[in-house]
C-alpha positions as CSV (number, residue, x, y, z in Angstrom):
1,M,201.6,85.1,171.7
2,K,198.5,82.3,171.4
3,N,200.2,81.2,168.0
4,L,203.7,81.6,169.7
5,K,203.0,79.3,172.1
6,S,201.4,77.0,170.0
7,I,204.9,76.4,168.4
8,A,206.7,76.3,171.4
9,L,204.6,73.5,172.7
10,A,204.5,71.9,169.0
11,L,208.6,72.0,169.0
12,V,208.9,71.1,172.7
13,V,206.5,67.9,171.5
14,A,208.4,67.1,168.3
15,L,212.3,67.2,170.7
16,G,210.2,65.2,172.6
17,T,209.6,62.7,170.5
18,L,212.9,63.1,168.6
19,S,215.2,62.3,171.2
20,A,212.6,59.5,173.1
21,S,212.8,57.1,169.9
22,A,216.4,57.1,169.7
23,Q,217.6,54.4,172.1
24,T,221.1,53.3,173.4
25,K,221.7,49.8,174.1
26,K,224.8,49.1,176.2
27,V,227.0,46.4,175.0
28,D,227.2,43.0,177.5
29,V,230.9,43.4,178.0
30,S,230.6,39.8,179.2
31,K,229.5,38.3,176.2
32,S,231.2,40.2,173.6
33,T,234.7,39.2,172.3
34,I,237.5,40.9,170.1
35,N,239.8,38.8,168.3
36,W,243.3,40.6,166.8
37,V,245.9,39.3,164.6
38,G,248.9,40.4,163.9
39,K,251.2,39.2,161.0
40,K,254.8,39.4,160.0
41,V,256.8,38.1,157.8
42,T,257.8,35.1,159.7
43,G,254.3,34.4,161.0
44,Q,251.8,35.7,162.8
45,H,250.2,36.2,166.0
46,E,246.7,36.3,167.6
47,G,244.8,36.9,170.6
48,T,242.1,38.8,172.4
49,I,241.1,42.0,174.0
50,N,238.3,43.0,176.8
51,L,235.5,45.6,175.9
52,K,235.5,48.0,179.3
53,E,232.3,49.1,178.0
54,G,230.3,50.3,175.2
55,A,227.2,51.5,173.5
56,L,225.7,51.0,170.6
57,V,222.3,53.8,169.7
58,F,219.2,52.9,167.8
59,K,216.3,55.1,166.0
60,G,214.0,52.5,165.5
61,K,215.6,49.8,164.2
62,K,218.2,52.0,162.4
63,L,222.0,51.6,164.3
64,K,222.6,55.8,164.4
65,G,225.4,55.5,166.7
66,G,228.0,53.9,169.5
67,N,230.8,54.4,171.5
68,F,233.6,51.8,173.0
69,T,236.0,51.8,175.6
70,V,238.6,48.8,175.3
71,D,240.7,47.5,178.3
72,M,244.4,47.3,176.9
73,T,245.8,45.7,179.8
74,T,243.8,42.6,178.7
75,I,245.2,42.3,176.0
76,S,246.2,38.7,175.7
77,A,247.9,36.3,172.8
78,T,245.6,33.2,172.3
79,D,248.5,31.4,169.6
80,V,251.1,30.4,172.4
81,S,251.6,29.5,175.8
82,G,253.9,29.2,179.1
83,K,257.2,31.9,178.5
84,S,256.3,32.9,175.0
85,K,253.4,33.6,175.6
86,A,254.1,36.0,179.3
87,G,256.9,37.3,176.5
88,L,255.0,38.4,173.9
89,D,251.8,39.8,176.0
90,G,254.5,41.6,178.2
91,H,255.9,42.8,174.9
92,L,252.4,43.9,173.8
93,K,251.5,45.9,176.9
94,A,255.1,47.5,177.1
95,D,255.6,51.0,175.3
96,D,257.0,49.4,171.8
97,F,253.3,48.5,171.4
98,F,250.7,49.8,173.4
99,G,252.1,51.6,176.2
100,V,249.0,49.9,178.8
101,E,250.3,51.9,181.8
102,K,250.1,55.1,180.3
103,Y,247.4,54.7,177.6
104,P,245.6,51.8,179.9
105,T,242.4,52.2,177.1
106,S,241.3,53.0,173.6
107,K,238.4,54.6,172.6
108,L,236.0,54.1,169.2
109,V,233.3,56.6,168.8
110,F,230.7,56.4,165.6
111,K,231.0,59.6,163.7
112,T,228.8,58.9,160.6
113,I,226.7,55.7,159.4
114,A,225.6,54.8,156.2
115,D,223.1,52.3,156.0
116,K,223.7,50.1,153.1
117,G,220.4,47.6,154.0
118,N,219.9,44.0,154.8
119,D,221.0,45.2,158.3
120,V,225.0,46.7,157.1
121,Y,225.9,49.5,158.0
122,T,229.0,51.5,156.3
123,V,230.4,53.2,159.4
124,T,233.4,55.8,160.2
125,A,234.6,56.7,163.6
126,D,237.2,57.8,165.3
127,L,239.8,55.7,167.2
128,T,242.0,56.7,169.4
129,I,245.2,54.7,170.8
130,K,247.8,55.9,172.7
131,D,246.2,59.3,172.6
132,K,246.5,59.7,168.8
133,T,242.9,59.6,166.9
134,N,242.5,58.6,163.6
135,P,239.4,57.9,161.4
136,V,238.8,54.2,160.6
137,T,235.7,53.1,158.6
138,F,233.6,49.1,158.4
139,D,231.1,47.8,157.8
140,I,228.9,46.2,160.4
141,T,226.0,44.1,160.6
142,V,223.3,44.0,162.5
143,K,221.0,41.3,163.6
144,G,219.0,40.8,166.6
145,K,220.9,41.4,169.8
146,T,224.2,41.2,168.1
147,A,226.8,43.4,166.3
148,T,229.6,41.9,164.3
149,T,232.8,43.5,162.0
150,S,236.2,43.1,160.6
151,F,238.5,45.7,160.2
152,K,242.3,46.6,159.9
153,V,244.1,49.4,161.9
154,D,247.4,50.9,160.6
155,R,249.4,51.2,163.9
156,T,252.0,53.3,162.7
157,K,249.1,55.8,162.4
158,F,248.7,55.3,166.4
159,G,252.9,55.8,166.9
160,I,253.9,52.1,167.3
161,E,256.3,51.9,165.0
162,Y,258.0,48.6,166.5
163,N,259.6,47.2,163.6
164,S,257.5,48.5,161.2
165,G,258.9,46.8,157.7
166,S,257.7,50.7,156.0
167,I,259.3,52.6,158.4
168,F,262.5,50.6,159.2
169,S,263.7,49.7,155.6
170,S,266.6,47.8,156.8
171,I,265.3,45.0,159.3
172,G,264.0,42.0,157.1
173,D,262.6,39.3,158.1
174,K,262.1,40.8,161.3
175,A,259.5,43.0,159.8
176,I,256.0,43.0,161.6
177,N,253.2,44.4,159.1
178,D,251.8,47.8,159.9
179,E,248.4,46.7,159.8
180,F,246.5,44.2,162.4
181,D,243.4,42.4,161.9
182,L,240.6,43.1,164.8
183,T,237.0,40.4,164.3
184,V,234.3,42.2,166.6
185,N,231.3,40.5,167.8
186,L,229.0,42.2,170.4
187,Q,226.3,41.4,172.4
188,F,223.8,43.8,173.2
């Protein structure tokens, strides 16, 4: 009985040490940025979108997890102004694209993380846009109180098919690339 109590106590201490060593660091959404680029046959557009909340999980200095919520209602083009900007922003928020009235947020949850060395990690995460979840894989660099990454997202995997050349072959120069680029700079 005494040995059983000793083993139980050792397990409690070990588990407490493991959970105590994991540290969650909230992302400062006011200092973090997400930039996007969407390309089409005749050019491209770029802009920003804001994080609603996010956190990275560390064990010691090693990245072990992360989860983020993006405020889709903040999607905004930065390469046009006036009526062109209002029209593009409105279209991106409409059902043809992100349908922000029905789907005001998107989520990214880290699932696996491989340490590549030199503060670089390969992450596979579940990305949810418009209630559709698909995996994405990207490298992220963590230095000091910043984390940066760039990756591509195939919008058609999330039901965003508007003017997709791979789906609508007859649209010619009105085709919009299926993939859009995200560049993320997190401050925590």
